[in-house]
N, C-alpha and C positions, 0 to 999 in steps of 0.2 A: 504494500500500500504506500509506503514512503517513497518508493521508486517512482511511482506515477506522479506524485506531487512534486518531486524534485525536477522532473522533466518539463513541467508545465509552468515554469516560472518566467517572469518577464526578462527580456534580454539585458536590461540595464543592471540587473543584480548578478550578472555572470562575469566571469573572467575568461575571456576568449584568448586562448594561446595562439601562438604563431601557426599559421596553416602551412603545411608542407604539401605543395602541389608540383607535380612533375610535368614534363612535356606531353604526357598522355592524358592529363587531366585527372590523375589519381590524387585525391586530396585526403589528408588526415590531420585532425586537430583535436585538442583537449580543452574542456571547460570545467572549472571548479564552480559549482553552483550552490551558493548558500540559500537556505530557505527564507532568509531575511537579511537586510542590509544593516539593521541595528538590533542589538540585543540588550535587554534590561539586565543589569547586574543581578545575579542569582538565578537567571534563566539560562537556557542553552539553545543552540541552533544546530540544524542538520546541514552538513556540507557534503555534496555528492561530486565525485570526479567522473565526468561523462566523456567518453571517447566518441568521435564522429569520423566516419570514413565514407568515401564515395563508392567503395567496393567492399565486399564482405571481409570480415576479420578472419585470419587463419590462426595467428598466434600474437599475443600481446604480453609484454613484460614491463614491470616498473619496480625498481629497487629502492626508490626514495620512500622514506617514512615521513608522515605528516606530524611534525612537532611544532607547537605554537607556544611562544613565550607568554607567560601570565595566563595560561588556560590549561584546563584538563581536557585531553583528547582521548576519546574512546572509539575504536573502530567497530563498526557493526558487521556481524556475519551475514553476508548476503550470498545468494546463488547467482553468480554472474551470468550463467547461461539463461536464467529466467529474466534477466533485465535487458536482453537484446531486443532491438526494435528498429523502427524507421521514423524519420522525421523529414519534413519538407521545409527547407529554408532557402529563401531567395530563389524559388523556383527549381531548386536542385534537391534530389532525394539523397539522404545520408543514412547509412547504417549506424546505429547507436549502441553503446554498451556502457552500462554503469559499472565502472571499475571498482569503486569503493565508496562507502559512506561513513562519515564520522560525526559523532556528537561532540560538539565543542562547547565547553562550559567555562566562561571567563572567571578568573580568580581576582581580577582587579578591574576598576573602571578605566576607560581610555580607549585604546584601539588595539584590535587583534590583527595580526598579519599572518595569513595562511600562506605557506611556501608554494613555490612552483615545483611541480613534479615532472620528471622527464620520463617519457614513454617511448618504447620501441615496439613497432608493430610489423607483422608480416601480413600483407593484404593479398587477397586472391583476385587477380584481374582475369575475367573470363576471356578466353581466346575464341575467335570465330570458328565455327565448325564448318569444314569444307565438304565433308562426306554427308550426303543427305540421309543415309542409313543411320549414321551415328546421331544425327540431329533428331531423327524420328525416335530413336531409343532413349533420347535424353542424355546422352553422354556428352559431357562438356570438358574441355581442357581448361585448366586454370594455371596461369603464370603467377608466381609469387614475387611480390615487390616489397622491399623493406623500407619503412619510413620511421621517422622519429619526430616527436613534437613535445612541447611542454605548455602547461597552462600559465597564465599570468598570476602574479601574487594577488591575493584577495584581502581587502581591508574591510573589517567589520567594526563598527563603533559599538562600544559598550557604554550604555547610559545608566544614570542613577535611577533607582526605583522611585517612581513618583510618590510624593507625600500625599496623605489623605487629609481632607478638611475635617473639622469637628462634626459637621453635618453628616458626612459620609461615614464616620466612625459610629455615630449614634444610629444610623440606618442599619448598619451591620449588626448591632446589638438588638435590633428589633424595636427600638424607640424612635418614633418620628417626631420631628419638630413642627 
């Protein structure tokens, strides 16, 4: 359920990494997607690292750990194969994969900076089938292309918890003024 929410966020809350596009038009990029741009101190936010590619993923690896100064970071256990999907952006269809999700809980007020993670991917570029018999049987050849990309650093503001007025406190106790 969290996966679907993280993919439907507005574009301004995302960190779009540099896009790796070659002469054939194969594109691969990474976005770190927080579920909100501001967090109230004492609360937490969900950050998803989503991979985008113009052709299907064959293999992906990332050795970077997400460590945030002045925050507690907990990685969620997700099934990556269950998070794969498609999205259309700027008229182009991309294969997507949620690589990891983290719950980030700030320990101080101020600003949190989530690091950039570097990813290496092997992408499967479909080759045209010349033999009509192989095309009829659904046999396709795939050429593997290696790409690398990284997301931008994400800045999340940590705000002070809002103070309550005396009227609000009395309403919570059940007494109305």
